C-alpha positions in Angstrom: 77.2 60.5 32.1 75.7 60.6 35.6 73.4 57.9 36.7 69.7 58.6 37.2 68.8 60.2 40.5 67.6 57.8 43.3 65.1 58.6 46.0 65.2 56.9 49.4 64.5 57.3 53.1 67.6 57.9 55.1 66.3 55.6 57.9 66.7 52.6 55.6 70.4 53.2 55.0 73.5 51.9 56.7 74.6 54.1 59.7 77.5 55.6 57.8 75.1 57.1 55.2 72.7 58.2 57.9 75.4 60.1 59.7 77.0 61.4 56.5 73.7 62.8 55.1 72.3 64.3 58.3 71.7 68.0 57.8 73.1 68.1 54.3 71.3 70.8 52.2 70.0 70.4 48.7 72.6 71.4 46.1 75.5 70.0 48.2 78.1 67.5 47.0 79.3 65.2 49.8 81.9 62.5 50.2 80.9 59.8 52.6 83.5 57.4 54.0 81.9 54.4 55.7 84.1 52.1 57.8 82.9 48.5 58.3 81.4 49.3 61.7 79.1 51.9 60.2 78.4 49.8 57.0 77.8 46.1 56.8 79.8 45.1 59.8 82.0 41.9 60.0 79.5 40.0 57.8 79.9 42.4 54.9 77.5 42.1 52.0 78.5 39.1 49.8 75.9 39.8 47.2 77.4 43.3 46.6 81.0 42.0 46.8 81.6 43.8 50.1 83.8 42.0 52.7 83.6 42.7 56.4 86.9 44.7 56.3 86.0 47.0 53.4 85.8 50.8 53.9 83.3 52.2 51.4 83.6 55.6 49.7 80.8 57.5 48.0 80.4 60.9 46.3 76.8 62.1 46.3 75.1 65.1 44.8 72.1 66.0 46.9 69.4 67.2 44.4 66.6 67.6 46.9 65.4 66.8 50.4 62.0 66.5 52.0 
């Protein structure tokens, strides 16, 4: 089953998500590919198990925008 929807401000996200979600309309499904330079950089995010060389992939269903 799908996870519960999340609500967040785009300004608080890594640059790859900010760029990938810009202008996306409600009802859209998007695939976002975030290279290290647009994600967590060389430092990565140890707490999330993300190294500084990881490219991140996300599939998002946009349920609403404000």
